[in-house]
Residue frames as qw, qx, qy, qz and C-alpha x, y, z in Angstrom:
[[0.292, -0.002, 0.423, 0.858, 62.85, -151.75, -32.67],
 [0.056, -0.616, -0.632, -0.466, 59.19, -151.07, -33.46],
 [0.370, -0.818, -0.381, 0.220, 58.65, -149.25, -30.16],
 [0.453, -0.413, 0.116, 0.782, 61.80, -147.23, -30.69],
 [0.191, 0.249, 0.519, 0.795, 60.62, -146.06, -34.07],
 [0.214, -0.757, -0.558, -0.266, 57.22, -145.05, -32.77],
 [0.485, -0.697, -0.234, 0.474, 58.89, -143.28, -29.85],
 [0.393, -0.215, 0.250, 0.858, 61.00, -141.22, -32.27],
 [0.159, 0.629, 0.585, 0.487, 57.99, -140.02, -34.27],
 [0.192, -0.957, -0.216, -0.012, 57.85, -136.26, -33.82],
 [0.490, -0.687, 0.289, 0.453, 61.62, -135.99, -33.44],
 [0.335, -0.168, 0.650, 0.661, 62.21, -136.56, -37.15],
 [0.390, 0.260, -0.264, -0.843, 60.47, -135.40, -40.33],
 [0.806, 0.161, 0.367, -0.436, 57.45, -137.42, -41.41],
 [0.734, 0.550, -0.356, -0.177, 59.21, -138.52, -44.61],
 [0.184, 0.503, -0.808, 0.246, 62.15, -139.93, -42.62],
 [0.524, -0.131, 0.672, -0.507, 59.77, -141.63, -40.19],
 [0.851, 0.334, 0.053, -0.402, 57.87, -143.27, -43.09],
 [0.589, 0.550, -0.592, 0.005, 61.14, -144.62, -44.44],
 [0.110, -0.424, 0.800, -0.410, 62.13, -145.95, -41.02],
 [0.594, 0.027, 0.652, -0.469, 58.93, -147.97, -40.61],
 [0.587, 0.383, -0.453, -0.550, 58.77, -149.27, -44.19],
 [0.471, 0.171, -0.865, -0.033, 59.76, -152.78, -43.07],
 [0.379, -0.240, 0.570, -0.689, 57.53, -152.78, -39.97],
 [0.871, 0.042, 0.014, -0.488, 54.87, -155.24, -41.26],
 [0.775, 0.327, -0.538, 0.057, 57.58, -157.70, -42.27],
 [0.150, 0.374, -0.716, 0.571, 59.34, -157.41, -38.89],
 [0.587, -0.179, 0.394, -0.684, 56.07, -157.90, -37.02],
 [0.920, 0.143, -0.204, -0.301, 55.30, -161.04, -39.03],
 [0.581, 0.396, -0.652, 0.284, 58.79, -162.32, -38.34],
 [0.130, -0.326, 0.658, -0.667, 58.44, -161.75, -34.61],
 [0.777, -0.057, 0.174, -0.602, 54.98, -163.39, -34.55],
 [0.867, 0.252, -0.417, -0.103, 56.39, -166.46, -36.32],
 [0.334, 0.395, -0.717, 0.468, 59.20, -166.70, -33.79],
 [0.433, -0.242, 0.515, -0.699, 56.71, -166.64, -30.93],
 [0.881, 0.084, 0.045, -0.464, 54.54, -169.34, -32.50],
 [0.972, 0.165, -0.082, 0.149, 57.43, -171.50, -33.69],
 [0.280, -0.876, 0.381, 0.097, 60.58, -170.67, -31.72],
 [0.492, 0.587, -0.642, -0.033, 63.91, -171.92, -33.10],
 [0.909, -0.151, -0.388, -0.009, 64.82, -175.46, -32.03],
 [0.620, 0.117, -0.449, 0.632, 67.92, -174.24, -30.23],
 [0.261, -0.651, 0.076, -0.709, 65.98, -171.75, -28.07],
 [0.241, 0.087, -0.846, 0.468, 66.78, -172.70, -24.45],
 [0.473, -0.601, -0.592, -0.256, 63.82, -173.65, -22.28],
 [0.061, -0.466, 0.397, -0.788, 63.18, -171.59, -19.16],
 [0.466, -0.318, -0.811, 0.155, 62.27, -173.34, -15.95],
 [0.329, -0.659, -0.041, -0.676, 59.77, -171.48, -13.78],
 [0.441, -0.073, -0.751, 0.487, 60.61, -171.75, -10.09],
 [0.361, -0.788, -0.456, -0.200, 58.12, -170.83, -7.37],
 [0.490, -0.838, -0.074, 0.228, 58.83, -168.03, -4.95],
 [0.092, 0.909, -0.400, -0.069, 62.49, -167.05, -4.86],
 [0.916, -0.173, 0.332, 0.147, 63.97, -170.51, -5.37],
 [0.691, 0.655, -0.006, 0.305, 65.83, -169.17, -8.37],
 [0.045, -0.886, 0.360, -0.288, 68.02, -167.12, -6.06],
 [0.802, -0.422, 0.422, 0.000, 69.14, -170.32, -4.32],
 [0.858, 0.302, 0.271, 0.315, 70.49, -171.51, -7.67],
 [0.369, 0.852, -0.002, 0.370, 71.84, -168.06, -8.50],
 [0.528, -0.840, 0.095, 0.081, 73.74, -167.53, -5.24],
 [0.793, -0.237, 0.293, 0.478, 77.05, -169.01, -6.40],
 [0.500, 0.264, 0.382, 0.731, 77.29, -166.86, -9.54],
 [0.002, 0.909, 0.415, -0.030, 75.28, -163.78, -8.53],
 [0.318, -0.799, 0.132, 0.493, 78.38, -161.67, -7.92],
 [0.457, -0.094, 0.597, 0.652, 79.53, -162.32, -11.49],
 [0.311, 0.730, 0.596, 0.124, 76.57, -160.42, -12.99],
 [0.296, -0.422, 0.064, 0.854, 78.70, -157.43, -13.96],
 [0.000, -0.047, -0.541, -0.840, 76.82, -156.93, -17.22],
 [0.018, -0.605, -0.791, 0.094, 73.33, -156.99, -15.73],
 [0.129, 0.463, 0.219, 0.849, 71.82, -153.75, -17.11],
 [0.475, -0.757, -0.347, -0.285, 69.38, -153.34, -14.20],
 [0.720, -0.534, -0.136, 0.423, 72.17, -153.54, -11.62],
 [0.513, 0.125, 0.138, 0.838, 74.47, -151.33, -13.69],
 [0.062, -0.653, -0.298, -0.693, 71.82, -148.63, -13.98],
 [0.598, -0.750, -0.280, -0.048, 71.04, -148.73, -10.25],
 [0.727, -0.394, -0.053, 0.560, 74.68, -148.49, -9.18],
 [0.385, 0.449, 0.192, 0.783, 75.18, -145.51, -11.48],
 [0.177, -0.645, -0.084, -0.738, 73.06, -143.35, -9.15],
 [0.700, -0.577, -0.407, -0.108, 72.38, -145.08, -5.85],
 [0.670, -0.229, -0.323, 0.628, 75.61, -144.25, -4.03],
 [0.100, 0.294, 0.004, 0.951, 75.18, -140.54, -4.64],
 [0.534, -0.541, -0.310, -0.571, 71.68, -140.86, -3.16],
 [0.787, -0.398, -0.423, 0.206, 72.87, -142.88, -0.16],
 [0.021, 0.876, -0.214, 0.431, 75.60, -140.36, 0.62],
 [0.125, 0.470, -0.713, 0.505, 77.60, -140.36, 3.86],
 [0.797, -0.351, -0.378, -0.313, 76.61, -143.22, 6.19],
 [0.435, 0.228, -0.684, 0.540, 79.38, -143.38, 8.79],
 [0.067, -0.028, 0.655, -0.752, 77.81, -144.09, 12.18],
 [0.609, -0.009, -0.099, -0.787, 74.29, -144.56, 10.79],
 [0.512, 0.037, 0.832, -0.209, 72.12, -147.56, 11.58],
 [0.432, 0.336, -0.504, -0.668, 71.25, -149.16, 8.24],
 [0.681, 0.107, 0.686, -0.233, 68.78, -151.94, 7.44],
 [0.260, 0.375, -0.663, -0.593, 69.29, -153.69, 4.09],
 [0.707, 0.145, 0.563, -0.403, 66.21, -155.79, 3.30],
 [0.863, 0.480, 0.161, 0.004, 66.78, -158.39, 0.61],
 [0.203, -0.843, 0.424, 0.263, 70.52, -157.91, 0.95],
 [0.851, 0.470, -0.227, -0.050, 71.40, -160.90, -1.24],
 [0.869, 0.043, -0.216, 0.444, 75.11, -161.68, -1.17],
 [0.476, -0.661, -0.146, 0.561, 75.83, -158.36, 0.54],
 [0.495, 0.537, 0.284, 0.621, 76.19, -156.17, -2.54],
 [0.059, -0.798, -0.013, -0.600, 75.30, -153.00, -0.59],
 [0.729, -0.675, -0.091, -0.061, 75.55, -154.21, 3.01],
 [0.830, -0.170, -0.002, 0.531, 79.29, -154.91, 2.85],
 [0.376, 0.482, 0.080, 0.787, 80.12, -151.59, 1.20],
 [0.343, -0.792, -0.113, -0.493, 78.07, -149.74, 3.79],
 [0.821, -0.545, -0.058, 0.159, 79.78, -151.57, 6.66],
 [0.721, 0.092, 0.037, 0.686, 83.19, -150.77, 5.15],
 [0.125, 0.615, 0.103, 0.771, 82.13, -147.10, 5.08],
 [0.090, 0.144, -0.579, 0.797, 81.45, -147.14, 8.82],
 [0.609, -0.271, -0.141, -0.732, 77.70, -147.84, 9.00],
 [0.345, -0.125, 0.851, -0.377, 76.12, -150.21, 11.52],
 [0.510, 0.171, -0.534, -0.653, 74.45, -152.64, 9.13],
 [0.576, 0.054, 0.756, -0.306, 71.75, -155.25, 9.55],
 [0.318, 0.250, -0.666, -0.627, 71.12, -157.38, 6.46],
 [0.668, 0.139, 0.587, -0.435, 67.91, -159.38, 5.98],
 [0.347, 0.360, -0.695, -0.517, 67.73, -162.06, 3.26],
 [0.846, -0.029, 0.233, -0.479, 65.18, -164.86, 2.69],
 [0.883, 0.359, -0.300, -0.042, 67.45, -167.13, 0.62],
 [0.808, -0.537, 0.193, 0.146, 69.74, -169.27, 2.76],
 [0.816, 0.166, 0.205, 0.515, 72.35, -169.71, 0.04],
 [0.261, 0.781, 0.043, 0.565, 72.58, -165.97, -0.70],
 [0.479, -0.843, 0.100, -0.221, 72.82, -165.19, 3.01],
 [0.876, -0.331, 0.190, 0.296, 75.64, -167.69, 3.56],
 [0.643, 0.451, 0.132, 0.604, 77.54, -166.15, 0.67],
 [0.059, -0.878, 0.017, -0.476, 77.15, -162.71, 2.28],
 [0.709, -0.688, 0.156, -0.021, 78.43, -164.04, 5.61],
 [0.874, 0.010, 0.165, 0.458, 81.45, -165.65, 3.95],
 [0.425, 0.644, 0.075, 0.631, 82.36, -162.39, 2.25],
 [0.333, -0.878, 0.062, -0.339, 81.94, -160.40, 5.48],
 [0.838, -0.485, 0.175, 0.180, 84.25, -162.79, 7.32],
 [0.782, 0.249, 0.164, 0.548, 86.84, -162.67, 4.55],
 [0.246, 0.689, 0.049, 0.680, 86.86, -158.87, 4.64],
 [0.368, -0.147, -0.575, 0.716, 86.77, -158.56, 8.43],
 [0.241, -0.314, -0.131, -0.909, 83.48, -156.66, 8.37],
 [0.073, 0.205, 0.821, -0.528, 80.93, -156.70, 11.17],
 [0.442, -0.085, -0.347, -0.823, 77.47, -157.06, 9.62],
 [0.428, 0.045, 0.764, -0.481, 74.48, -158.51, 11.45],
 [0.382, 0.083, -0.683, -0.617, 72.90, -160.88, 8.92],
 [0.486, 0.089, 0.703, -0.512, 69.50, -162.48, 9.56],
 [0.009, 0.170, 0.874, 0.455, 67.36, -164.84, 7.50],
 [0.201, 0.567, 0.613, -0.513, 63.95, -163.37, 6.78],
 [0.221, 0.453, 0.577, 0.643, 61.71, -161.56, 4.31],
 [0.110, -0.318, -0.012, -0.942, 59.76, -158.31, 4.26],
 [0.641, -0.435, -0.320, -0.546, 56.62, -159.92, 5.62],
 [0.806, -0.343, -0.433, 0.212, 58.55, -161.43, 8.54],
 [0.261, 0.453, -0.311, 0.794, 60.25, -158.23, 9.71],
 [0.513, -0.565, -0.610, 0.212, 59.78, -157.93, 13.45],
 [0.160, -0.946, -0.079, -0.270, 59.23, -154.82, 15.51],
 [0.750, -0.594, 0.098, 0.274, 62.18, -155.89, 17.66],
 [0.697, 0.321, 0.146, 0.625, 64.54, -154.92, 14.86],
 [0.247, -0.646, -0.171, 0.702, 63.91, -151.31, 15.82],
 [0.408, 0.892, 0.180, -0.075, 64.25, -148.27, 13.62],
 [0.696, -0.061, 0.276, 0.660, 67.05, -147.15, 11.33],
 [0.021, 0.684, -0.083, -0.725, 68.26, -143.90, 9.86],
 [0.378, 0.450, -0.555, -0.589, 68.45, -145.64, 6.47],
 [0.731, 0.109, 0.655, -0.158, 66.47, -148.58, 5.12],
 [0.203, 0.423, -0.653, -0.595, 67.39, -150.10, 1.75],
 [0.730, 0.225, 0.621, -0.175, 65.28, -152.43, -0.36],
 [0.163, 0.619, -0.508, -0.576, 67.03, -153.01, -3.67],
 [0.434, 0.243, -0.743, -0.447, 65.78, -155.09, -6.60],
 [0.089, 0.065, 0.931, -0.347, 63.22, -156.86, -4.42],
 [0.405, 0.307, 0.452, -0.733, 59.74, -155.39, -4.73],
 [0.562, 0.296, -0.456, -0.623, 59.00, -156.64, -8.25],
 [0.352, 0.041, -0.935, 0.009, 58.97, -160.10, -6.63],
 [0.066, 0.231, 0.725, -0.645, 56.28, -159.03, -4.14],
 [0.009, -0.539, -0.745, -0.393, 52.59, -159.17, -5.03],
 [0.265, -0.873, -0.407, 0.046, 51.43, -156.79, -2.28],
 [0.471, 0.431, -0.100, 0.763, 53.54, -153.72, -3.00],
 [0.274, -0.716, 0.023, -0.641, 51.68, -151.34, -0.67],
 [0.848, -0.519, -0.066, -0.083, 51.85, -153.83, 2.19],
 [0.836, 0.042, -0.117, 0.534, 55.57, -154.36, 1.67],
 [0.239, 0.556, -0.094, 0.790, 56.31, -150.63, 1.65],
 [0.546, -0.700, -0.029, -0.458, 54.24, -150.23, 4.82],
 [0.917, -0.340, -0.096, 0.186, 56.29, -152.97, 6.55],
 [0.656, 0.256, -0.096, 0.704, 59.56, -151.35, 5.47],
 [0.022, -0.706, -0.014, -0.707, 58.41, -147.91, 6.60],
 [0.717, -0.665, -0.161, -0.137, 57.87, -149.11, 10.17],
 [0.825, -0.286, -0.018, 0.487, 61.65, -149.37, 10.51],
 [0.384, 0.531, 0.061, 0.753, 62.42, -145.86, 9.22],
 [0.358, -0.472, -0.458, 0.663, 63.18, -143.50, 12.08],
 [0.100, 0.939, 0.264, -0.197, 61.95, -139.90, 12.26],
 [0.050, 0.875, -0.349, -0.332, 64.01, -137.99, 9.71],
 [0.511, -0.260, 0.771, 0.278, 65.25, -141.29, 8.29],
 [0.447, 0.477, -0.410, -0.636, 65.12, -142.46, 4.69],
 [0.788, 0.135, 0.600, -0.035, 63.87, -145.41, 2.69],
 [0.209, 0.576, -0.553, -0.565, 65.68, -146.05, -0.60],
 [0.796, 0.230, 0.542, -0.138, 64.12, -148.46, -3.08],
 [0.189, 0.473, -0.621, -0.596, 65.46, -149.69, -6.40],
 [0.715, 0.215, 0.631, -0.209, 63.70, -152.08, -8.73],
 [0.327, 0.132, 0.723, 0.594, 63.60, -153.41, -12.25],
 [0.249, 0.165, -0.071, -0.952, 61.67, -150.81, -14.21],
 [0.592, 0.284, 0.613, -0.440, 58.00, -151.79, -14.56],
 [0.598, 0.585, -0.247, -0.490, 58.14, -151.43, -18.36],
 [0.174, 0.406, -0.892, -0.101, 60.43, -154.47, -18.43],
 [0.301, 0.113, 0.888, -0.330, 57.92, -156.57, -16.51],
 [0.551, 0.500, 0.227, -0.628, 55.08, -155.23, -18.65],
 [0.587, 0.562, -0.431, -0.391, 56.65, -156.48, -21.89],
 [0.982, -0.004, -0.148, -0.119, 57.55, -159.85, -20.39],
 [0.385, 0.550, -0.633, 0.386, 61.13, -159.54, -19.16],
 [0.841, -0.496, -0.186, -0.112, 61.80, -161.73, -16.13],
 [0.288, -0.742, 0.595, -0.114, 64.45, -162.03, -13.46],
 [0.973, 0.188, -0.116, -0.060, 66.44, -165.00, -14.69],
 [0.281, -0.708, 0.643, 0.082, 69.66, -166.88, -14.15],
 [0.796, 0.357, -0.463, -0.154, 71.53, -169.72, -15.85],
 [0.461, -0.521, 0.689, -0.204, 72.80, -172.83, -14.10],
 [0.555, -0.078, 0.826, 0.061, 73.95, -176.16, -15.45],
 [0.099, 0.034, 0.735, 0.670, 73.06, -175.21, -19.00],
 [0.074, -0.645, -0.739, -0.181, 69.47, -174.30, -18.14],
 [0.013, -0.320, 0.060, -0.945, 67.79, -170.95, -17.63],
 [0.248, -0.502, -0.778, 0.283, 65.59, -170.34, -14.61],
 [0.095, -0.482, -0.121, -0.863, 63.09, -167.56, -13.95],
 [0.143, -0.323, -0.743, 0.569, 61.38, -166.38, -10.78],
 [0.059, 0.783, 0.614, 0.077, 58.05, -164.55, -10.40],
 [0.175, -0.053, -0.023, 0.983, 57.91, -160.85, -11.21],
 [0.088, 0.723, 0.661, -0.181, 54.82, -158.73, -10.57],
 [0.249, 0.480, 0.272, 0.796, 53.90, -155.64, -12.55],
 [0.223, -0.729, -0.424, 0.489, 53.56, -152.51, -10.41],
 [0.324, 0.824, 0.207, 0.416, 52.98, -149.14, -12.04],
 [0.389, 0.265, -0.302, 0.829, 55.37, -146.33, -11.07],
 [0.359, -0.515, 0.000, -0.778, 52.41, -144.59, -9.46],
 [0.840, -0.384, -0.369, -0.102, 51.92, -147.64, -7.21],
 [0.647, -0.021, -0.382, 0.659, 55.32, -147.05, -5.62],
 [0.016, 0.347, -0.102, 0.932, 54.49, -143.38, -5.09],
 [0.622, -0.475, -0.228, -0.579, 51.07, -144.18, -3.60],
 [0.841, -0.265, -0.437, 0.174, 52.59, -146.80, -1.32],
 [0.470, 0.101, -0.334, 0.811, 55.21, -144.38, 0.00],
 [0.225, -0.399, 0.002, -0.889, 52.62, -141.67, 0.62],
 [0.756, -0.420, -0.342, -0.368, 50.26, -144.10, 2.39],
 [0.798, -0.195, -0.413, 0.392, 53.14, -145.17, 4.65],
 [0.334, -0.918, -0.122, 0.174, 53.69, -141.57, 5.75],
 [0.622, -0.272, 0.285, 0.676, 56.88, -141.02, 3.79],
 [0.279, 0.872, 0.007, -0.402, 57.71, -138.01, 1.63],
 [0.836, 0.346, 0.244, 0.350, 59.16, -138.75, -1.79],
 [0.275, -0.772, 0.221, 0.529, 62.46, -136.93, -2.31],
 [0.137, 0.522, -0.638, -0.550, 63.66, -138.44, -5.59],
 [0.811, 0.264, 0.498, -0.156, 62.23, -140.74, -8.23],
 [0.055, 0.630, -0.589, -0.503, 64.67, -141.67, -10.99],
 [0.911, 0.324, 0.242, -0.082, 64.31, -143.77, -14.14],
 [0.126, -0.767, 0.562, 0.282, 67.81, -144.76, -15.18],
 [0.479, -0.137, 0.818, 0.288, 69.65, -146.88, -17.71],
 [0.561, 0.506, -0.172, -0.632, 68.63, -147.60, -21.27],
 [0.861, 0.173, 0.478, 0.032, 67.85, -150.72, -23.25],
 [0.339, -0.401, 0.510, 0.682, 70.68, -150.73, -25.84],
 [0.227, 0.246, 0.773, 0.538, 68.34, -151.52, -28.74],
 [0.078, -0.754, -0.584, -0.290, 65.51, -149.16, -27.77],
 [0.158, 0.309, -0.208, 0.914, 65.84, -145.49, -26.91],
 [0.400, -0.346, 0.168, -0.832, 64.01, -144.16, -23.87],
 [0.848, -0.246, -0.426, -0.200, 63.50, -147.63, -22.44],
 [0.186, -0.689, 0.555, -0.429, 64.81, -147.31, -18.86],
 [0.596, 0.096, -0.793, 0.086, 66.08, -150.34, -16.99],
 [0.450, -0.265, -0.685, 0.509, 65.72, -149.35, -13.35],
 [0.246, -0.813, -0.173, -0.498, 63.74, -147.13, -11.02],
 [0.500, -0.055, -0.541, 0.674, 65.33, -145.67, -7.90],
 [0.312, -0.786, -0.291, -0.448, 63.38, -143.87, -5.18],
 [0.335, 0.039, -0.569, 0.750, 64.32, -141.98, -2.05],
 [0.408, -0.698, -0.369, -0.459, 61.67, -141.16, 0.55],
 [0.212, 0.242, -0.575, 0.752, 62.00, -139.56, 3.99],
 [0.393, -0.640, -0.657, 0.071, 59.99, -139.77, 7.18],
 [0.022, -0.806, 0.007, -0.592, 59.28, -136.25, 8.47],
 [0.244, 0.164, -0.647, 0.704, 60.84, -135.18, 11.75],
 [0.390, -0.632, -0.665, -0.081, 58.32, -135.51, 14.56]]
């Protein structure tokens, strides 16, 4: 609320702004007290190393219909992806097949890479149930092999905030983008990480969180440029319901020039 009010300054008369922030000191004291002495019924959050949280999350991941980061991404990403029939597509960090299965159903030749065994098995089950031919492999960005070859489209969605070496990860992804091909990245918006939001899930009455690393928007741009890719689109989408101008997700499209 405090950030929203400051953000609005300049859009409203000074007298109105002064009225809006009249209770600010009281609200700040209230928030500070909550941080120092959280309510007894506040659920504890268990920190899991690496991506172990996704192992726990696999069974219920597809039920996250109200996840604002996913909602914001899906609002724009399919228009960016466009027609994919006949294209070779690499989906890195494919999870339970959220994008991979839809792309295969649309006629793309899809390879899905996922480091979490439980998420990958869920994706395979769904592909079998739908009669879709998707080549799923267990692996992570840093284990991508040259033998995978190159693809007209590489996706990496909601993954890179879990990676410490952003530039290195983008470089690895770029090696699989063919001449004229595209790399599409989506991620939780860095402002969320900056203020302490974490990727989390609930299981068995407990809440679990996994590591998130703060990367500035310019870090994504610099990484794409260093990897020889040309940025085509950079979108900040979604909105925190309680705070105006607080985007939830970033979505990028970059292209490798024709040789």
